[in-house]
C-alpha positions as CSV (number, residue, x, y, z in Angstrom):
1,X,-25.5,15.9,6.2
2,X,-22.7,13.6,5.0
3,X,-21.7,10.1,6.2
4,X,-18.0,9.7,6.8
5,X,-15.9,6.7,7.6
6,X,-12.7,7.8,9.4
7,X,-9.7,5.6,10.0
8,X,-7.1,6.4,12.7
9,X,-3.7,4.6,12.5
10,X,-1.6,3.5,15.4
11,X,0.4,6.7,15.8
12,X,-2.9,8.7,15.8
13,X,-4.2,6.6,18.8
14,X,-0.8,5.8,20.3
15,X,-1.4,7.2,23.8
16,X,-4.2,8.4,26.1
17,X,-3.4,11.9,25.0
18,X,-3.7,11.0,21.4
19,X,-7.0,9.1,22.0
20,X,-8.4,12.2,23.7
21,X,-7.3,14.4,20.8
22,X,-9.1,12.0,18.4
23,X,-12.2,12.0,20.5
24,X,-12.2,15.8,20.5
25,X,-11.9,15.8,16.7
26,X,-14.8,13.3,16.4
27,X,-17.0,15.4,18.6
28,X,-16.4,18.4,16.4
29,X,-17.3,16.5,13.3
30,X,-20.4,15.0,15.0
31,X,-21.5,18.5,16.1
32,X,-21.6,19.6,12.5
33,X,-24.3,17.0,12.0
34,X,-22.4,14.3,10.1
35,X,-22.8,10.6,10.5
36,X,-19.6,8.9,11.6
37,X,-18.1,5.4,11.6
38,X,-14.6,5.3,13.0
39,X,-12.1,2.5,12.3
40,X,-9.0,2.3,14.5
41,X,-5.7,0.4,14.6
42,X,-4.0,-0.9,17.6
43,X,-2.0,1.7,19.6
44,X,1.4,2.3,18.2
45,X,3.9,-0.5,19.0
46,X,1.2,-2.8,20.4
47,X,1.2,-5.2,17.4
48,X,5.0,-5.6,17.6
49,X,4.7,-6.2,21.4
50,X,2.2,-9.0,20.8
51,X,4.4,-10.5,18.1
52,X,7.3,-10.6,20.5
53,X,5.1,-12.4,23.1
54,X,4.1,-14.9,20.5
55,X,7.7,-15.5,19.7
56,X,8.2,-16.8,23.3
57,X,5.8,-19.6,22.6
58,X,4.7,-20.9,19.2
59,X,6.2,-18.0,17.2
60,X,4.3,-17.2,14.0
61,X,3.6,-20.8,13.0
62,X,0.3,-21.2,14.9
63,X,-1.5,-18.8,12.6
64,X,-5.0,-19.3,14.0
65,X,-3.9,-18.5,17.5
66,X,-1.7,-15.6,16.3
67,X,-4.7,-14.0,14.7
68,X,-6.6,-14.4,18.0
69,X,-3.7,-12.7,19.8
70,X,-3.1,-9.9,17.4
71,X,-6.8,-8.9,17.1
72,X,-6.8,-7.9,20.8
73,X,-4.7,-4.8,20.0
74,X,-7.6,-3.1,18.2
75,X,-10.1,-4.3,20.8
76,X,-8.3,-2.2,23.4
77,X,-8.4,0.9,21.2
78,X,-12.1,0.7,20.3
79,X,-13.0,0.4,23.9
80,X,-10.8,3.3,25.1
81,X,-12.0,5.6,22.3
82,X,-15.6,4.8,22.9
83,X,-15.1,5.5,26.6
84,X,-13.5,8.9,25.7
85,X,-16.5,9.8,23.5
86,X,-19.1,8.8,26.0
87,X,-17.3,10.9,28.6
88,X,-17.8,13.8,26.3
89,X,-21.5,13.2,26.1
90,X,-21.2,11.7,22.6
91,X,-23.2,8.4,22.1
92,X,-20.8,5.7,20.9
93,X,-20.6,2.0,20.6
94,X,-17.6,-0.2,19.8
95,X,-17.5,-3.4,17.7
96,X,-14.9,-6.0,16.9
97,X,-14.6,-7.2,13.3
98,X,-16.6,-10.4,14.2
99,X,-19.4,-8.4,15.9
100,X,-19.9,-6.3,12.8
101,X,-19.5,-9.6,11.0
102,X,-16.8,-8.6,8.5
103,X,-16.8,-12.0,6.8
104,X,-13.4,-13.1,5.3
105,X,-11.8,-16.1,3.8
106,X,-9.9,-18.4,6.1
107,X,-6.3,-17.4,5.2
108,X,-5.0,-16.4,8.6
109,X,-2.6,-13.4,8.7
110,X,-3.7,-12.1,5.2
111,X,-7.4,-12.8,5.0
112,X,-9.5,-11.1,2.3
113,X,-12.9,-9.5,3.0
114,X,-15.8,-11.3,1.3
115,X,-18.8,-9.3,2.7
116,X,-20.0,-7.1,5.5
117,X,-23.2,-7.2,7.4
118,X,-23.9,-3.5,8.0
119,X,-27.2,-3.9,9.8
120,X,-25.9,-3.1,13.3
121,X,-23.9,-0.2,12.1
122,X,-26.9,1.3,10.2
123,X,-29.1,0.9,13.3
124,X,-26.6,2.7,15.5
125,X,-26.2,5.5,12.9
126,X,-29.9,5.9,12.9
127,X,-29.8,6.4,16.7
128,X,-27.2,9.1,16.2
129,X,-24.3,7.0,17.6
130,X,-20.7,7.1,16.6
131,X,-19.8,3.6,15.6
132,X,-16.2,2.6,16.5
133,X,-15.0,-0.5,14.7
134,X,-11.8,-2.5,15.1
135,X,-9.7,-2.5,12.0
136,X,-7.5,-5.2,10.6
137,X,-9.7,-8.1,11.6
138,X,-12.7,-10.2,10.6
139,X,-14.2,-13.6,11.0
140,X,-14.4,-16.7,8.7
141,X,-17.5,-18.8,8.0
142,X,-16.5,-21.1,10.9
143,X,-16.3,-18.3,13.4
144,X,-12.5,-18.1,13.5
145,X,-11.0,-14.7,14.1
146,X,-8.9,-13.6,11.1
147,X,-6.6,-10.7,10.4
148,X,-6.1,-8.8,7.1
149,X,-2.3,-8.3,7.2
150,X,-0.2,-5.2,8.0
151,X,-2.1,-2.0,7.1
152,X,-5.4,-3.9,7.1
153,X,-7.2,-1.2,9.0
154,X,-7.1,0.9,5.8
155,X,-8.9,-2.0,4.0
156,X,-11.5,-2.3,6.8
157,X,-12.3,1.4,6.5
158,X,-12.7,1.4,2.8
159,X,-14.8,-1.8,2.8
160,X,-17.1,-0.3,5.4
161,X,-17.4,2.9,3.4
162,X,-18.3,0.9,0.3
163,X,-20.9,-1.2,2.2
164,X,-22.5,2.0,3.8
165,X,-22.1,4.0,0.6
166,X,-20.4,6.7,2.6
167,X,-19.7,10.1,1.1
168,X,-16.0,9.9,1.8
169,X,-13.5,7.6,3.5
170,X,-10.9,9.6,5.5
171,X,-7.6,8.0,6.4
172,X,-6.0,9.9,9.2
173,X,-2.3,9.2,9.7
174,X,1.0,10.9,10.7
175,X,1.4,12.6,7.3
176,X,-0.8,15.3,5.9
177,X,-1.4,13.7,2.5
178,X,0.2,12.0,-0.5
179,X,3.5,13.6,-1.7
180,X,5.2,13.7,-5.0
181,X,7.9,11.6,-3.4
182,X,9.1,10.6,0.1
183,X,10.0,13.9,1.8
184,X,12.7,12.1,3.8
185,X,14.5,11.5,0.5
186,X,13.4,14.6,-1.4
187,X,13.0,17.6,0.9
188,X,11.4,19.6,-2.0
189,X,8.6,17.1,-2.4
190,X,5.1,18.7,-2.5
191,X,1.8,17.5,-1.2
192,X,-0.7,16.7,-3.9
193,X,-4.2,18.2,-3.6
194,X,-5.6,15.4,-5.7
195,X,-4.5,12.2,-7.3
196,X,-6.5,9.6,-9.2
197,X,-7.1,6.1,-7.8
198,X,-5.2,4.7,-10.8
199,X,-2.1,6.8,-9.9
200,X,-2.4,6.0,-6.2
201,X,-2.6,2.3,-7.0
202,X,0.6,2.5,-8.9
203,X,2.3,4.6,-6.2
204,X,1.2,2.1,-3.5
205,X,2.3,-0.9,-5.5
206,X,5.6,0.7,-6.2
207,X,6.6,1.4,-2.6
208,X,4.6,4.4,-1.3
209,X,3.7,3.5,2.2
210,X,0.8,6.0,2.7
211,X,-2.0,3.5,2.0
212,X,-2.2,-0.3,1.9
213,X,-2.5,-1.4,-1.7
214,X,-5.5,-3.6,-1.1
215,X,-7.4,-0.6,0.4
216,X,-6.7,1.4,-2.8
217,X,-7.9,-1.6,-4.9
218,X,-11.1,-1.8,-2.9
219,X,-11.7,1.9,-3.3
220,X,-11.2,1.6,-7.1
221,X,-13.5,-1.4,-7.4
222,X,-16.4,0.1,-5.4
223,X,-15.8,3.8,-6.3
224,X,-15.1,5.0,-2.7
225,X,-13.7,8.6,-2.5
226,X,-10.6,8.5,-0.3
227,X,-8.9,11.3,1.5
228,X,-5.5,11.1,3.3
229,X,-5.2,13.6,6.2
230,X,-3.0,14.2,9.2
231,X,-4.5,13.6,12.7
232,X,-1.9,15.9,14.1
233,X,-2.6,19.1,12.2
234,X,-5.5,20.8,10.3
235,X,-5.5,20.6,6.5
236,X,-7.4,19.3,3.5
237,X,-5.0,16.4,2.8
238,X,-5.0,14.6,-0.5
239,X,-8.2,13.5,-2.3
240,X,-7.9,10.2,-4.1
241,X,-10.7,10.3,-6.7
242,X,-11.9,9.0,-10.0
243,X,-11.7,12.3,-11.8
244,X,-8.6,12.8,-13.9
245,X,-6.8,16.1,-13.6
246,X,-6.4,18.4,-16.5
247,X,-4.0,16.6,-18.8
248,X,-2.3,20.0,-19.7
249,X,-1.4,20.5,-16.0
250,X,0.8,17.9,-14.3
251,X,2.6,15.4,-16.5
252,X,4.0,13.3,-13.7
253,X,2.3,13.0,-10.3
254,X,5.1,11.5,-8.4
255,X,8.4,9.5,-8.1
256,X,7.9,6.2,-6.2
257,X,10.7,3.8,-5.2
258,X,11.1,0.5,-3.5
259,X,14.3,-0.8,-1.9
260,X,12.8,-4.2,-1.1
261,X,13.8,-5.7,-4.5
262,X,16.2,-8.3,-5.7
263,X,16.9,-9.7,-9.2
264,X,17.9,-13.2,-10.4
265,X,19.0,-14.3,-13.8
266,X,19.2,-17.7,-15.4
267,X,21.9,-17.5,-18.1
268,X,22.1,-19.6,-21.2
269,X,18.8,-21.3,-21.2
270,X,17.8,-23.2,-24.4
271,X,15.5,-20.9,-26.4
272,X,12.5,-23.3,-26.6
273,X,8.7,-22.9,-26.2
274,X,7.7,-23.3,-22.6
275,X,11.0,-22.4,-21.0
276,X,9.7,-19.3,-19.2
277,X,6.9,-21.4,-17.7
278,X,9.4,-24.1,-16.6
279,X,11.4,-21.5,-14.8
280,X,8.6,-19.3,-13.4
281,X,6.0,-22.0,-12.7
282,X,7.9,-23.4,-9.6
283,X,8.5,-19.8,-8.5
284,X,4.7,-19.2,-8.5
285,X,4.0,-22.5,-6.8
286,X,6.3,-21.4,-4.0
287,X,4.0,-18.3,-3.5
288,X,6.9,-16.0,-4.6
289,X,5.7,-12.9,-6.4
290,X,7.6,-12.0,-9.5
291,X,7.6,-8.3,-10.6
292,X,9.7,-7.2,-13.6
293,X,10.7,-9.8,-16.2
294,X,13.2,-9.5,-19.1
295,X,14.1,-12.2,-21.6
296,X,17.1,-11.7,-24.0
297,X,17.6,-14.1,-26.9
298,X,21.2,-14.6,-28.0
299,X,22.5,-15.6,-31.5
300,X,23.6,-19.0,-30.2
301,X,20.0,-20.2,-29.6
302,X,20.0,-19.6,-25.9
303,X,18.2,-17.0,-23.8
304,X,18.8,-15.2,-20.5
305,X,15.8,-14.8,-18.2
306,X,15.9,-12.1,-15.6
307,X,13.2,-11.3,-13.1
308,X,12.8,-9.4,-9.8
309,X,11.3,-10.6,-6.5
310,X,10.9,-9.2,-3.0
311,X,14.3,-9.1,-1.2
312,X,13.0,-11.4,1.5
313,X,12.3,-14.1,-1.2
314,X,15.7,-13.8,-2.9
315,X,17.3,-16.9,-1.3
316,X,14.3,-19.2,-1.9
317,X,14.1,-18.0,-5.5
318,X,17.8,-18.7,-6.0
319,X,17.4,-22.2,-4.7
320,X,14.5,-22.9,-7.1
321,X,16.6,-21.6,-10.0
322,X,19.3,-24.2,-9.1
323,X,16.8,-26.9,-9.8
324,X,15.7,-25.2,-13.0
325,X,19.4,-24.8,-14.1
326,X,20.0,-28.6,-13.8
327,X,16.7,-29.5,-15.6
328,X,17.2,-27.0,-18.5
329,X,20.9,-27.2,-18.8
330,X,21.5,-23.5,-18.3
331,X,25.0,-22.2,-18.0
332,X,24.8,-20.3,-14.7
333,X,22.7,-18.3,-12.2
334,X,23.4,-14.8,-11.1
335,X,21.7,-12.6,-8.6
336,X,21.8,-9.3,-6.9
337,X,19.9,-8.2,-3.7
338,X,21.3,-4.7,-3.7
339,X,19.0,-3.1,-6.2
340,X,16.2,-0.6,-6.1
341,X,13.2,0.1,-8.3
342,X,12.3,3.7,-9.2
343,X,9.2,4.7,-11.0
344,X,7.7,7.9,-12.5
345,X,3.9,7.8,-12.3
346,X,1.2,10.0,-13.9
347,X,-1.9,9.8,-15.9
348,X,-0.6,12.7,-18.0
349,X,1.8,10.3,-19.6
350,X,-1.0,9.0,-21.8
351,X,-1.2,12.3,-23.8
352,X,2.5,13.2,-23.7
353,X,5.6,11.8,-25.4
354,X,9.2,12.2,-24.2
355,X,8.7,10.9,-20.6
356,X,11.0,7.9,-21.1
357,X,13.7,9.9,-22.8
358,X,13.6,12.5,-20.1
359,X,14.0,9.8,-17.5
360,X,16.8,8.0,-19.2
361,X,18.6,11.3,-20.0
362,X,18.4,12.4,-16.4
363,X,19.8,9.1,-15.1
364,X,22.6,9.1,-17.7
365,X,23.7,12.6,-16.7
366,X,24.0,11.4,-13.1
367,X,26.1,8.4,-14.2
368,X,23.5,5.9,-13.1
369,X,23.2,2.7,-15.1
370,X,19.8,1.2,-15.8
371,X,19.6,-2.5,-15.3
372,X,16.0,-3.2,-16.2
373,X,13.0,-1.3,-17.6
374,X,9.3,-1.8,-17.3
375,X,6.5,0.4,-18.7
376,X,2.7,0.8,-18.5
377,X,0.2,3.4,-19.6
378,X,0.9,5.6,-16.6
379,X,4.3,4.6,-15.3
380,X,7.9,3.8,-16.2
381,X,10.0,1.8,-13.8
382,X,13.7,1.2,-13.8
383,X,16.0,-1.0,-11.7
384,X,19.3,0.6,-10.6
385,X,22.0,-0.1,-8.1
386,X,20.7,0.5,-4.6
387,X,23.5,3.0,-3.7
388,X,22.2,5.4,-6.4
389,X,18.6,5.4,-5.2
390,X,18.5,8.8,-3.4
391,X,20.5,10.6,-6.1
392,X,18.2,9.2,-8.8
393,X,15.0,10.0,-7.0
394,X,16.0,13.6,-6.3
395,X,17.3,14.1,-9.9
396,X,14.1,12.8,-11.4
397,X,11.9,14.8,-9.1
398,X,13.6,17.9,-10.2
399,X,13.7,16.9,-13.9
400,X,10.0,16.5,-14.0
401,X,9.3,19.9,-12.4
402,X,8.0,18.4,-9.1
403,X,10.3,20.5,-7.0
404,X,8.4,23.7,-7.8
405,X,5.6,25.1,-9.9
406,X,7.9,25.4,-12.8
407,X,6.8,23.3,-15.8
408,X,9.1,20.3,-16.5
409,X,11.7,20.7,-19.2
410,X,12.9,18.2,-21.7
411,X,9.5,16.8,-22.6
412,X,7.4,17.4,-25.7
C-alpha cells in the first residue's frame, strides 16, 4: 500500500469538531491499508493570539523567545489529534519538530530546513502507527526551537515526504484545489485537475496563496508529488506533478495577481557602468527584495531606473534612494504604492506565440495602462494601477478561455 504525508491547515483543525472530522478521515485512510504521517498547523487564530500576547511584553523583537512561544500552537494540535485517533482505536504518536529532529539553520522566524532524522517516524510506521508531527517548527544545532515562517507547515510536510520517499504529499486546506484564478475575484474560475510544479512555483511566487512558495520549491527539488485537497468536502483536488500537460490543450494555466507591490524610480541618473549596482546594492544589503526592474536610457546621457518591492518595504526603499540620489546626482525620486502585478502563467506558452499580444490587446480594450512588463519562459507579468486589478484579471481570464471549455481566441 501507499505511504502518504498529509498536512492539515489551521482551518481544518480549528475546533474540536474539526479535529474529530480529521481523525475520522485519517481512520478511513488507515483502514485502506496506507501508511500515514500527518502534519498539522496550530488551530485557526491561535498563532495570531500568541502574537498578541507577545506584543504585551517584548513584541516581536525577542525572536528566540517568540519562536518558543509560537511553536506551542502546533504542540496543542498534535496532542489533541493523537488523542482523537487513540480514542478511535487507531495507534498514534505525536512529535514536535525538535523530537523528530527537523534540523534547521538558526534564523529565527524564517528558518530553513537542513535535514530530517526520520528514524523515529519509520519505526512508528513499521509498528502501524499514525505519526502526527507539528508543522512550522524545527530545532537548530544548539537545540534552540525555530519556526519556518507563515505557511511553514506546508514546507514541513513536503520535507517529510521527501525524507520518507512518500508516494504523495497531500495538502488539506479550506479550498478544493488550485484554481485558474482567485474565485473571489473571478467567479468563473475553474479548478485545475493538474498543474506542473513549474507553473505552481510561478503561481505561488506571483501571489497565489494556496501553497507556501518554499514548499513548492522543496517539492520541485526532491520530486515530491503534491496534491491540494479540501478537508471539508470530498474530491480529487489538484495534482502538482512533474509531467507537462499536452501542449495542444491548455495554453495558459492561470491568472495570478499580487496587490502587495510598490514601485520606485530614480530619475536622471548618469548613464555609467556600475550605476545599477550602486542603486540596488544598498537595497539588497537592507534585505529588501527587488522584483521587476526596468532601466531606460535617455538621449541626454542619463537613465531612469525603476524597480518594484513589497509594499511593506516601500518607505525603507524610498529612504535608501534619497541617499543614492545625492551620491549619483540624480534629478528626482518618484514612487507609487498603489500598483498591482498581474501575470499569465502556463507551460503552453513555450510552444505558442501571440500570448503577449493577446494580453496587451485585452488590457488596451479595457483602457488599462501598462506601467511595467516582465517575461519568462512560462509567464508574462505586468504592473498596472491597483484600481484596475479586478477588471484586468477578469478580462484576461476570459480572453485566454479560462472561463469555460472554449478554446482561447486571439492567439496563434
